[in-house]
C-alpha positions, 0 to 999 in steps of 0.5 A, a space after each residue: 850282216 846280209 843272209 850271205 854270211 857263209 858264202 862270201 870269198 874265204 879272205 873276209 872276216 865274218 865277225 868284221 862288219 867293215 869287212 863284210 860291207 867292203 866285200 859285199 858293196 865295194 870290191 871288185 865293183 868296176 870303179 872309173 871315178 878318179 876320186 875313189 881310184 886315188 884314195 883306193 891306190 893311197 890305202 893299197 899302198 899303205 897295205 904293203 907288209 900289212 893287212 888290207 883289214 888293218 887299212 880297211 879299219 883305220 879308212 875313215 882315220 885316213 879319209 880324215 888325215 888325207 883331207 878326204 882324199 882330195 888331190 888338190 890338197 894332198 900334192 900341196 902338202 907340206 912339212 908341217 902336214 907330213 908332221 901331223 900325219 906322222 903323228 896321228 895315231 888314227 892311220 899307219 904312221 909310216 914316213 915312207 908311205 906317208 911321203 909316197 902318197 903325197 908324192 904318188 898323188 902328183 904322179 896321178 895328177 900328172 897321169 890325168 892330165 896325160 889321158 883326160 882321166 886317171 881311169 882312162 889311163 888305167 882301163 886303157 890297160 885292158 881296152 875297157 874291160 873287165 879281167 876275171 881270175 882268181 887265186 892270183 896275187 900278181 899277173 902280166 897286167 899287174 906287172 905292166 902296170 906296176 912297171 909302168 907307174 914305177 918309171 913314172 916315179 910312183 912308189 909302193 905301187 910293186 906288181 903285188 899292190 897293184 894287183 890287189 889294187 885292180 881287183 879292189 877297183 873292178 879291173 880284175 874281177 876275182 870273187 872266188 867260186 862258192 861267193 854269193 859274187 862270184 861270176 865268170 866272164 
């Protein structure tokens, strides 16, 4: 643990070192790496109806189960691989979410081909700018991106999941006032 124990965002479980590490070093950091953007999109989609802490605690198991989020492997998963994922106790074994992760990876690839990178697509919604806001679970931006991803065929990308995703990858900067990482635009 770092010296900032009592000065983090209120949602951080101070008893979970993984959560502290995630908050301090990853959450809200602008990401333009497509591999990382895919990983976070898949993980966020598994969060639907659950807590982020639950997903985060299983992150390493997800990495193993999903071939380190290698898009070239995920888009080629067959029924046997999906069945193996459904039997993997280390991850969230929800058939609809697993199927969505596979099909979403294909759509992610289509977006890469259309825009050059998924990062260019995603950051294009803000002209490359970071949005500074706290206390929300959705916004006009998450509504817009969610609607576009759904139109393209993605699943488990509702506005709340996309808002959380945008926070995680630093497009929306939401560290709370009082947090040692808080800053305004």
